[in-house]
C-alpha positions as CSV (number, residue, x, y, z in Angstrom):
1,M,-231.1,141.3,-100.3
2,N,-230.5,144.7,-98.5
3,L,-233.5,147.0,-98.8
4,Q,-231.7,150.1,-97.6
5,N,-232.3,152.7,-100.2
6,S,-230.1,155.6,-101.0
7,T,-229.5,159.0,-102.2
8,K,-230.9,161.5,-104.7
9,K,-230.6,160.6,-108.4
10,N,-229.5,162.9,-111.1
11,V,-232.5,162.3,-113.3
12,S,-235.9,160.8,-112.9
13,N,-236.2,157.0,-113.4
14,P,-239.4,155.7,-115.1
15,Y,-238.8,152.3,-113.7
16,L,-239.8,153.3,-110.2
17,V,-243.4,152.3,-111.1
18,T,-244.8,148.9,-111.8
19,E,-246.4,149.5,-115.2
20,A,-243.2,150.8,-116.7
21,V,-241.3,147.8,-115.4
22,D,-243.9,145.5,-117.0
23,Y,-243.4,147.2,-120.4
24,F,-239.6,147.1,-120.0
25,E,-239.9,143.3,-119.5
26,K,-242.0,143.0,-122.7
27,S,-239.9,145.3,-124.8
28,T,-237.6,143.8,-127.5
29,Y,-234.7,146.2,-127.5
30,I,-232.1,143.5,-126.9
31,P,-233.3,139.8,-127.2
32,K,-232.0,137.2,-124.8
33,E,-230.0,135.6,-127.6
34,S,-228.0,138.7,-128.1
35,F,-227.2,138.9,-124.4
36,Y,-226.1,135.3,-124.5
37,E,-223.8,136.2,-127.5
38,M,-222.4,139.0,-125.4
39,G,-221.7,136.5,-122.6
40,I,-219.7,134.3,-125.1
41,F,-217.7,137.4,-126.0
42,L,-217.0,138.2,-122.4
43,L,-215.6,134.7,-121.6
44,K,-212.2,135.8,-122.7
45,Y,-212.1,138.3,-119.8
46,L,-212.9,135.7,-117.1
47,N,-210.3,133.5,-115.4
48,I,-211.1,129.8,-115.9
49,N,-208.9,128.8,-112.9
50,E,-210.6,130.8,-110.2
51,K,-214.0,132.2,-109.1
52,N,-214.8,135.5,-110.9
53,K,-216.7,138.3,-109.1
54,I,-219.0,140.1,-111.5
55,L,-220.8,143.4,-110.8
56,D,-223.9,144.4,-112.7
57,T,-224.9,148.0,-112.0
58,G,-228.5,149.1,-112.7
59,T,-229.4,145.4,-113.0
60,G,-233.1,146.1,-113.6
61,T,-235.1,143.0,-113.8
62,G,-232.0,140.8,-114.4
63,R,-232.9,139.9,-118.0
64,S,-229.5,141.1,-119.2
65,I,-227.2,139.6,-116.7
66,F,-229.1,136.3,-116.4
67,N,-228.8,135.6,-120.1
68,I,-225.1,136.8,-120.1
69,A,-224.5,134.4,-117.2
70,E,-226.1,131.6,-119.0
71,A,-223.1,131.7,-121.4
72,F,-220.7,131.5,-118.4
73,N,-222.7,128.4,-117.2
74,Q,-222.5,126.7,-120.5
75,A,-218.7,127.2,-120.7
76,G,-218.2,125.9,-117.1
77,Y,-216.8,129.1,-115.5
78,D,-217.1,129.7,-111.8
79,Y,-218.4,133.1,-110.8
80,S,-220.6,135.1,-108.4
81,L,-222.8,138.0,-109.2
82,E,-223.4,141.2,-107.3
83,C,-226.3,143.3,-108.7
84,F,-228.0,146.5,-107.6
85,D,-230.7,148.8,-108.8
86,I,-232.4,151.9,-107.3
87,S,-235.9,150.8,-108.3
88,K,-237.7,148.6,-105.8
89,K,-240.1,147.6,-108.6
90,M,-237.2,146.4,-110.7
91,I,-235.7,144.4,-107.9
92,E,-239.0,142.8,-107.1
93,K,-239.2,141.6,-110.7
94,F,-235.5,140.6,-110.5
95,E,-236.5,138.3,-107.6
96,D,-239.3,136.8,-109.6
97,N,-237.0,136.1,-112.6
98,L,-234.2,134.7,-110.4
99,R,-236.5,131.7,-109.6
100,N,-235.8,130.5,-113.1
101,Y,-232.1,130.5,-112.5
102,P,-231.6,128.5,-109.3
103,I,-228.0,127.7,-109.9
104,L,-226.8,131.3,-109.9
105,D,-224.6,132.5,-107.1
106,V,-226.0,136.0,-106.8
107,I,-226.6,138.7,-104.2
108,Y,-228.6,141.8,-104.9
109,Y,-229.3,145.2,-103.4
110,L,-231.7,148.0,-103.6
111,Y,-229.1,150.8,-103.9
112,D,-228.3,153.8,-105.9
113,A,-225.1,153.2,-107.9
114,N,-223.0,155.7,-106.0
115,V,-224.0,153.9,-102.7
116,G,-223.8,150.4,-104.0
117,T,-220.1,150.4,-104.6
118,K,-219.5,150.7,-100.9
119,Y,-220.8,147.2,-100.4
120,T,-218.6,145.3,-102.8
121,D,-214.9,144.6,-103.3
122,N,-212.4,142.6,-105.4
123,I,-214.4,142.8,-108.6
124,D,-213.1,141.0,-111.7
125,L,-215.6,142.3,-114.2
126,A,-218.0,145.3,-114.0
127,I,-220.8,145.6,-116.5
128,F,-222.9,148.7,-117.2
129,I,-225.7,148.3,-119.7
130,S,-227.3,151.6,-120.6
131,V,-227.2,153.0,-117.1
132,L,-224.3,155.6,-116.8
133,H,-226.7,158.4,-117.8
134,Y,-228.8,158.0,-114.7
135,F,-226.3,159.1,-112.1
136,N,-223.0,161.0,-111.4
137,W,-220.9,158.7,-113.5
138,E,-217.6,160.4,-112.7
139,S,-217.8,159.9,-108.9
140,F,-219.3,156.5,-109.5
141,L,-216.3,155.3,-111.6
142,Q,-213.9,156.8,-109.1
143,S,-215.5,155.0,-106.3
144,L,-215.7,151.8,-108.3
145,N,-212.1,151.9,-109.1
146,C,-211.1,151.3,-105.5
147,R,-213.1,148.0,-105.7
148,M,-211.6,146.7,-108.9
149,K,-208.8,144.2,-108.9
150,I,-205.6,144.8,-110.9
151,N,-206.2,143.6,-114.5
152,S,-210.0,143.6,-113.9
153,V,-212.2,144.8,-116.7
154,I,-215.0,147.4,-117.1
155,V,-217.5,146.8,-119.9
156,I,-219.8,149.7,-121.0
157,A,-222.7,148.6,-123.3
158,E,-224.9,151.1,-125.0
159,L,-227.6,151.0,-127.7
160,N,-226.1,152.8,-130.6
161,G,-229.3,153.7,-132.4
162,W,-231.1,155.4,-129.5
163,Y,-228.0,157.5,-128.7
164,K,-227.5,158.6,-132.2
165,M,-231.0,160.0,-132.1
166,L,-230.2,161.9,-129.0
167,D,-227.4,163.5,-130.9
168,G,-229.9,164.5,-133.6
169,E,-228.8,161.8,-136.1
170,F,-231.6,160.1,-137.9
171,D,-230.2,159.1,-141.3
172,F,-229.1,155.7,-139.9
173,I,-232.8,154.7,-139.8
174,H,-232.9,153.1,-143.2
175,E,-233.6,149.6,-144.4
176,D,-233.6,148.4,-148.0
177,N,-237.0,147.7,-149.4
178,N,-238.8,149.0,-146.3
179,P,-241.3,151.7,-147.2
180,L,-241.6,152.7,-143.5
181,S,-238.0,153.9,-143.3
182,D,-238.9,157.4,-144.2
183,V,-241.8,157.4,-141.8
184,S,-239.6,156.0,-139.0
185,R,-237.1,158.8,-139.4
186,E,-239.8,161.5,-139.4
187,F,-241.6,159.8,-136.4
188,W,-238.5,159.9,-134.2
189,Q,-237.6,163.4,-135.3
190,Q,-241.1,164.6,-134.3
191,Y,-240.9,162.6,-131.1
192,F,-237.8,164.4,-129.9
193,L,-239.2,167.8,-131.0
194,F,-242.4,167.2,-129.0
195,R,-240.4,165.8,-126.1
196,N,-238.2,168.8,-126.0
197,E,-241.2,171.0,-125.7
198,L,-242.2,169.2,-122.6
199,S,-238.8,169.0,-121.0
200,S,-235.5,170.6,-121.5
201,W,-233.5,167.7,-120.1
202,T,-230.7,166.3,-122.1
203,P,-228.1,163.7,-121.0
204,E,-224.7,164.9,-120.1
205,V,-223.1,162.0,-121.9
206,K,-224.5,161.0,-125.3
207,F,-223.0,157.5,-126.0
208,S,-223.2,157.7,-129.8
209,N,-219.9,159.5,-129.0
210,I,-218.5,157.9,-125.9
211,S,-215.3,160.0,-126.0
212,K,-216.1,161.8,-122.7
213,V,-216.2,158.6,-120.7
214,D,-213.3,157.2,-122.7
215,K,-211.0,160.2,-121.8
216,F,-212.0,160.0,-118.2
217,L,-211.2,156.3,-117.9
218,V,-208.0,156.4,-119.9
219,N,-206.5,159.8,-118.9
220,Q,-207.7,160.3,-115.3
221,M,-208.2,156.7,-114.1
222,K,-205.4,155.2,-116.1
223,Y,-207.4,152.4,-117.6
224,S,-206.4,150.9,-120.9
225,F,-208.9,150.8,-123.8
226,V,-208.9,147.2,-125.0
227,E,-211.5,147.0,-127.7
228,K,-214.9,147.9,-129.0
229,V,-217.3,145.3,-130.4
230,G,-220.7,145.7,-131.9
231,F,-223.7,143.3,-131.9
232,S,-226.9,143.8,-134.0
233,W,-230.3,142.2,-134.4
234,I,-233.6,142.6,-136.0
235,N,-236.7,143.3,-134.0
236,N,-240.3,142.9,-135.3
237,I,-242.5,145.5,-133.5
238,S,-245.7,147.4,-134.1
239,W,-246.4,151.1,-133.9
240,D,-248.8,150.2,-131.1
241,D,-245.8,148.8,-129.1
242,V,-243.9,152.0,-129.6
243,I,-246.9,154.2,-128.6
244,N,-247.3,152.1,-125.4
245,W,-243.7,152.3,-124.6
246,I,-243.9,156.1,-124.9
247,K,-247.0,156.2,-122.7
248,K,-245.5,154.1,-120.0
249,G,-242.1,155.7,-120.1
250,S,-240.0,152.7,-121.0
251,V,-239.0,154.2,-124.4
252,S,-237.9,157.3,-122.5
253,S,-235.5,155.4,-120.3
254,L,-232.8,158.0,-120.8
255,G,-233.8,160.2,-117.9
256,S,-237.6,160.3,-118.4
257,D,-238.4,163.3,-116.3
258,L,-241.8,163.6,-117.8
259,S,-244.9,163.4,-115.7
260,K,-247.4,160.7,-116.3
261,E,-249.7,163.3,-117.9
262,N,-247.0,164.4,-120.2
263,K,-246.1,160.9,-121.2
264,V,-249.7,160.4,-122.2
265,L,-249.7,163.7,-124.1
266,L,-246.5,162.7,-125.9
267,A,-248.0,159.3,-126.9
268,T,-251.2,161.1,-128.1
269,K,-249.2,163.4,-130.3
270,M,-247.3,160.5,-131.8
271,S,-250.5,158.6,-132.4
272,E,-251.8,161.7,-134.3
273,F,-248.6,161.8,-136.3
274,L,-249.3,158.2,-137.5
275,C,-252.9,159.0,-138.2
276,D,-251.9,161.9,-140.4
277,K,-249.6,159.5,-142.3
278,S,-252.5,157.1,-142.7
279,I,-250.6,154.4,-140.8
280,K,-252.5,152.0,-138.5
281,E,-250.9,151.5,-135.1
282,N,-251.2,147.7,-135.4
283,V,-248.9,147.6,-138.4
284,T,-245.7,145.7,-137.7
285,F,-242.3,146.3,-139.1
286,N,-238.7,145.2,-138.8
287,I,-236.1,147.5,-137.2
288,Q,-232.4,146.9,-136.9
289,W,-230.9,147.7,-133.5
290,G,-227.4,147.4,-132.3
291,V,-225.3,147.7,-129.1
292,N,-221.7,148.6,-128.8
293,L,-219.5,147.1,-126.0
294,Y,-216.5,149.2,-124.9
295,V,-213.9,147.3,-122.9
296,Y,-211.4,148.9,-120.5
297,R,-208.8,147.2,-118.3
298,K,-207.3,148.3,-115.0
299,E,-203.6,148.3,-115.1
């Protein structure tokens, strides 16, 4: 592991502190079974006859790539992993989790994305799971392109629900026979209204519409769009989970430039909203989430 750190980030990262990392580990946005399912899907982009080099940018605690790699193991593919993240706290948790996967051929770095690409080469598959909004993605993709093999593949994975809300879309929050659907829609509408009062930051790229990145890859970098595939799952969570994620910053992972005090303030406001609706925070409910994978190939 190389502990050399790097350069300035475009936005603040909540996962630079231990408690946010702990809540990230406990959050149920994408269950490990869904990551495994993504790994099964990605098998068709690996070469069974040679060792595949896989890059995971913004690897976090490793919970995504480790479960994706489990599918590669089960199918008997040979591969190596290169992973990097800017958060030392995330990498420390990555190390802990790695002990449960002793057969993995993996190296990992404490690097900003735009620095990390200088330390890798000959990549067959590059994976980005909800990370492009953290840094200068155009310069990153240009730098990465020099490290990708011909016919190699880039996979961009983004949670579709969260990004729709960033675009001001809330109508998708609806589940048949769920009396909390209306409350959920209003809760997140209020969340973003309150959050915007505390910070004017908005992401440059909103991935409910990925056209900006798509045009850059296809028109400027001459990659071919291969396919888009969606995965979905049901999470059972409580309002208490949501309030804690807000308080610790993990629900604000898209550039959480809020101070610790403002995160607490935002969580308090949302608790008051639930109280006004006569909803107890320990009430659990099911929510359907989904992730879209966008696949591009270097010609």
